[in-house]
C-alpha positions in Angstrom: 78.9 15.4 121.2 81.1 12.5 119.9 83.0 11.8 116.7 84.0 8.2 115.9 85.6 6.4 112.9 86.5 3.0 114.3 84.5 1.1 111.7 85.0 -0.3 108.2 86.7 2.4 106.1 86.4 5.0 108.9 89.0 7.7 108.8 89.3 11.0 110.6 91.6 12.8 113.2 90.0 15.0 115.8 92.0 18.1 116.7 89.4 19.9 118.9 85.6 19.7 119.5 85.0 21.9 122.4 81.9 23.5 120.9 79.4 22.7 118.1 80.5 25.8 116.1 84.2 24.9 116.2 84.9 21.3 115.4 88.4 21.0 114.1 89.5 17.9 112.2 92.4 16.6 110.1 92.1 14.1 107.2 94.5 11.2 108.0 97.1 9.7 105.6 96.8 6.2 104.2 98.1 3.7 106.8 101.6 3.3 105.1 101.8 6.1 102.6 101.5 9.9 102.4 98.2 10.2 100.5 95.5 11.9 102.4 92.0 12.7 101.1 89.6 10.0 102.2 87.5 10.6 105.3 84.5 8.9 106.8 83.2 9.4 110.3 80.1 9.5 112.6 78.9 12.6 114.5 76.7 12.0 117.5 74.8 14.2 119.9 74.5 17.2 117.7 70.9 17.1 116.6 69.5 20.5 115.6 72.8 22.2 116.5 74.5 24.6 114.1 77.7 22.7 113.6 80.8 24.1 112.0 83.4 21.5 110.9 86.8 22.7 109.8 89.2 20.3 107.9 92.4 22.0 108.8 94.7 20.2 106.4 92.6 20.2 103.3 95.2 22.2 101.4 97.9 19.7 102.3 96.0 16.7 101.0 97.0 14.7 97.9 94.6 16.5 95.6 93.8 20.0 97.1 92.1 21.1 93.8 89.6 18.4 94.6 88.0 20.6 97.3 87.1 23.4 94.9 83.3 23.2 94.3 83.2 20.1 96.4 80.3 19.1 98.7 80.5 16.5 101.4 78.4 13.4 101.4 76.2 12.7 104.5 73.7 10.1 105.6 71.6 9.2 108.6 71.2 5.6 107.7 74.3 4.9 105.5 71.8 3.9 102.7 70.5 7.3 101.6 73.3 9.8 101.0 73.0 13.5 100.2 75.3 16.5 99.7 76.3 19.1 102.2 77.9 22.4 100.9 81.5 23.2 101.8 83.8 26.2 101.4 87.5 25.9 100.7 89.9 28.9 101.1 93.0 27.2 99.8 94.0 25.6 103.1 90.9 24.9 105.3 87.7 23.3 104.2 84.7 24.5 106.2 81.3 22.9 106.5 78.3 24.5 108.2 75.5 22.0 108.8 72.6 21.4 111.2 72.1 17.7 111.7 68.4 16.6 112.0 69.2 13.6 114.2 71.6 12.6 116.9 73.6 10.2 114.6 75.0 11.3 111.2 77.7 10.1 109.0 80.0 12.2 106.8 82.1 10.8 104.0 84.3 11.9 101.1 82.2 9.8 98.8 79.4 7.3 99.3 81.1 4.3 100.9 81.0 0.7 99.6 81.6 -1.5 102.6 83.3 -4.8 102.8 79.9 -6.3 103.8 78.4 -4.9 100.6 81.3 -6.4 98.7 80.7 -9.8 100.2 77.0 -9.5 99.5 77.8 -8.6 95.9 79.8 -11.8 95.5 77.0 -13.9 97.0 74.3 -12.3 94.8 76.4 -12.8 91.7 77.0 -16.4 92.5 73.4 -16.9 93.3 72.4 -15.9 89.7 73.5 -19.3 88.5 75.6 -17.6 85.8 78.6 -16.7 87.8 81.5 -18.7 89.4 83.7 -17.3 92.2 87.4 -18.2 92.0 89.9 -17.4 94.7 93.1 -16.0 93.3 94.9 -15.7 96.7 95.5 -13.3 99.5 96.1 -9.6 100.0 99.0 -8.3 102.2 96.8 -8.6 105.3 95.4 -12.0 104.3 92.0 -11.0 102.7 90.7 -12.9 99.7 91.1 -11.7 96.2 88.1 -13.1 94.4 87.5 -13.2 90.7 84.0 -13.5 89.3 83.8 -15.4 86.0 80.7 -15.2 83.9 80.5 -17.1 80.7 81.3 -20.5 79.2 85.1 -20.2 79.7 85.8 -21.9 76.3 88.8 -21.1 74.2 86.8 -19.6 71.4 85.2 -17.0 73.7 86.4 -13.4 73.8 88.0 -12.6 77.1 86.7 -9.4 78.7 88.3 -8.2 82.0 87.1 -5.5 84.4 88.9 -4.4 87.5 87.8 -1.9 90.1 89.1 -0.1 93.2 92.8 -0.4 92.8 92.6 2.9 94.6 90.3 1.9 97.6 88.9 5.4 98.3 87.4 5.4 94.8 84.3 3.6 95.9 82.3 4.7 92.9 84.2 2.0 91.0 82.6 -0.8 93.0 79.1 0.8 92.6 79.9 0.7 88.9 80.7 -3.0 89.1 77.4 -3.7 90.9 75.5 -2.1 88.1 77.5 -3.9 85.5 76.9 -7.3 87.2 73.2 -6.5 87.7 72.7 -6.1 84.0 75.1 -8.8 82.8 73.5 -11.4 85.1 69.9 -10.5 84.1 68.6 -13.4 81.9 65.9 -11.1 80.4 68.4 -8.5 79.1 69.0 -9.2 75.4 72.3 -7.4 75.3 73.7 -9.5 78.1 72.5 -12.7 76.5 74.1 -11.8 73.2 77.4 -10.9 74.9 77.5 -14.1 76.9 77.1 -16.1 73.6 80.5 -14.6 72.5 82.5 -13.7 75.6 83.6 -14.8 79.0 83.8 -11.9 81.5 86.4 -11.8 84.3 85.5 -9.3 87.0 87.5 -8.2 90.1 85.0 -6.0 92.0 87.7 -4.8 94.6 91.4 -5.1 93.8 92.3 -3.5 97.2 90.2 -4.8 100.1 92.9 -4.1 102.7 93.0 -0.4 101.7 89.2 -0.3 101.6 88.8 -1.5 105.1 91.7 0.6 106.4 90.1 3.8 105.0 93.0 4.5 102.6 92.6 6.7 99.5 95.1 5.2 97.1 97.3 2.4 98.6 97.2 -1.1 100.0 98.3 -2.2 103.4 101.9 -2.2 102.4 101.7 1.4 101.1 101.8 0.4 97.4 99.8 2.3 94.8 98.5 -0.7 92.9 98.0 1.2 89.7 101.8 1.8 89.5 102.7 -1.9 90.1 101.7 -3.6 86.9 105.2 -3.7 85.3 106.9 -5.5 88.3 104.4 -6.6 91.0 105.7 -8.5 94.0 104.2 -11.0 96.4 105.4 -8.8 99.4 104.4 -5.4 98.2 101.6 -5.9 95.6 100.3 -9.4 95.6 96.9 -8.2 94.5 98.3 -7.1 91.2 100.6 -10.1 90.8 97.6 -12.5 91.3 95.3 -10.7 88.8 98.1 -10.3 86.3 99.0 -13.9 86.4 95.4 -14.9 85.8 95.2 -12.5 82.8 98.3 -14.1 81.3 96.6 -17.5 81.7 93.3 -16.5 80.1 94.3 -13.8 77.7 92.5 -10.4 77.3 90.5 -9.0 74.4 89.1 -6.0 76.1 90.0 -4.4 79.5 88.3 -1.8 81.6 89.9 -0.5 84.8 87.4 1.5 86.8 88.4 4.6 88.9 87.4 7.9 90.3 89.0 11.3 89.8 89.3 13.7 92.7 89.6 16.9 90.6 87.8 16.6 87.3 84.0 16.8 87.6 83.3 14.6 84.6 83.0 11.0 83.5 85.7 10.2 80.9 88.1 7.5 79.7 91.8 7.3 79.1 93.1 4.9 76.4 96.4 3.5 75.4 97.6 5.9 72.7 101.0 6.1 74.3 101.9 2.4 74.3 104.4 1.2 71.6 102.0 -1.2 70.0 99.1 1.3 69.5 97.5 1.1 66.1 94.9 2.8 64.0 92.7 -0.2 64.5 92.8 0.3 68.3 92.1 4.0 67.8 89.0 3.2 65.7 87.8 0.8 68.4 88.3 3.5 71.0 86.2 6.0 69.1 83.4 3.5 68.5 83.3 2.5 72.1 83.2 6.1 73.3 80.4 7.0 70.8 78.2 4.2 72.0 78.8 4.9 75.7 77.7 8.5 75.1 74.6 7.2 73.4 73.9 4.7 76.3 74.5 7.2 79.1 74.8 11.0 78.6 76.6 11.3 81.9 79.7 10.2 79.8 81.5 12.8 77.7 84.7 12.9 75.7 85.7 16.6 75.7 87.4 16.8 79.1 89.8 14.3 80.4 93.5 13.5 80.9 96.1 14.8 78.4 96.9 12.1 75.9 100.3 10.4 76.1 102.7 11.0 73.2 103.4 8.0 71.1 105.7 5.5 72.9 105.7 7.5 76.1 103.1 5.6 78.2 103.8 4.5 81.7 103.6 0.7 81.5 103.3 0.4 85.3 99.6 1.5 84.9 97.1 -1.3 84.5 95.5 0.0 81.3 98.8 0.6 79.6 100.4 -2.7 80.6 97.3 -4.7 79.5 96.9 -2.8 76.3 100.6 -3.3 75.4 100.9 -6.9 76.4 97.7 -8.2 74.9 97.5 -5.7 72.0 93.8 -5.1 72.9 91.3 -2.3 73.5 91.9 -1.1 77.0 90.5 1.9 78.9 90.7 3.5 82.3 87.2 4.8 83.1 87.1 7.7 85.6 84.1 9.1 87.5 84.0 12.2 89.7 84.0 12.6 93.4 82.2 15.9 92.9 79.1 16.5 90.8 79.2 15.7 87.1 79.4 19.1 85.4 78.1 17.5 82.2 74.7 16.8 83.9 74.8 18.4 87.4 72.5 17.4 90.2 72.4 19.9 93.1 71.0 17.5 95.7 73.1 14.4 95.1 76.0 15.3 92.8 77.7 12.2 91.5 76.8 9.3 93.7 76.6 5.5 94.0 73.4 5.2 92.0 74.7 7.2 89.1 77.9 5.1 89.2 75.8 2.0 89.1 73.8 3.2 86.1 77.1 3.9 84.3 78.1 0.3 85.0 74.8 -0.9 83.4 75.3 1.4 80.4 78.8 0.1 79.6 77.4 -3.2 78.2 76.1 -1.2 75.2 79.5 -0.1 73.9 81.0 -3.5 74.7 78.2 -5.0 72.5 79.0 -2.4 69.8 82.6 -3.5 69.4 82.4 -7.2 70.4 82.7 -8.4 66.8 85.8 -6.3 66.1 87.9 -7.3 69.1 89.8 -10.1 67.4 
């Protein structure tokens, strides 16, 4: 029996593995911060054995409530992922599972590898409708690429989408893949109509360093990028600084920042009601956007979500709040679950990459619904 995690986004700490029925593990912290929640590892040599895996520090992780009613994701080929039941007693998460082959992967959520990311860039560029621009480097010297789709003329509306500021929230890049698949489909009437009026700026992965390192929330310097938008720095958060500078150059008429929530088993959005410049016009746009997203994809709902900020109390270091305040535009954080979606549960797969992808496809509908009211 062997457990390994020395691969892209791999993360686990082995405490003891003397027998199949007593495999003891710990979930590691981010490389330069105290957040611990993401895990991804390979178990070998345990085919048809009754395995018991115990995650000893589950109760000490960043979001311990995330383990309640949670099921692990598992795959034999890293293409098809399924759910494995888990029990959580307030401190230890226990998984009992019989692998059906000698090589099996377990992960906190369905991974989105750096190779997939690079393939996504290539496929988008290959459509003939998308240009790739290099904004600069991450802390560890990886590229921050921006996908630009549209005519890039001054009269166009400017629509920005960012994903994976928190690298462990891999559902965000699955969302972007679905969004791009539909936006770049020349036979999709909604996409064609949108590209007649808007240029889209898409950053599929804001945090490639953290993604490869197997971090949950931070970059290689230990910065939580979604708390850096007020005062980013080249040393600590170049990823935000580069994207923010480009936004100031192009302008923003609509902004979506795509995330995953560890605890809430729902798809929902958070708006900018707490920023000083919030207006009734923005509120009406928010309501219209949410209505059409519910129509486009019933996985989305608007009853459960984050508590709304009081007027003027928004934290402007968050991307959505900073963009909404500085550009006086419609801006949302869109959250998807790590667990199943309680709004439309699926016992076999829970929330997964494909459902995230479908949500990305669906979001073009509410964008089209509000496109004529953004300026």
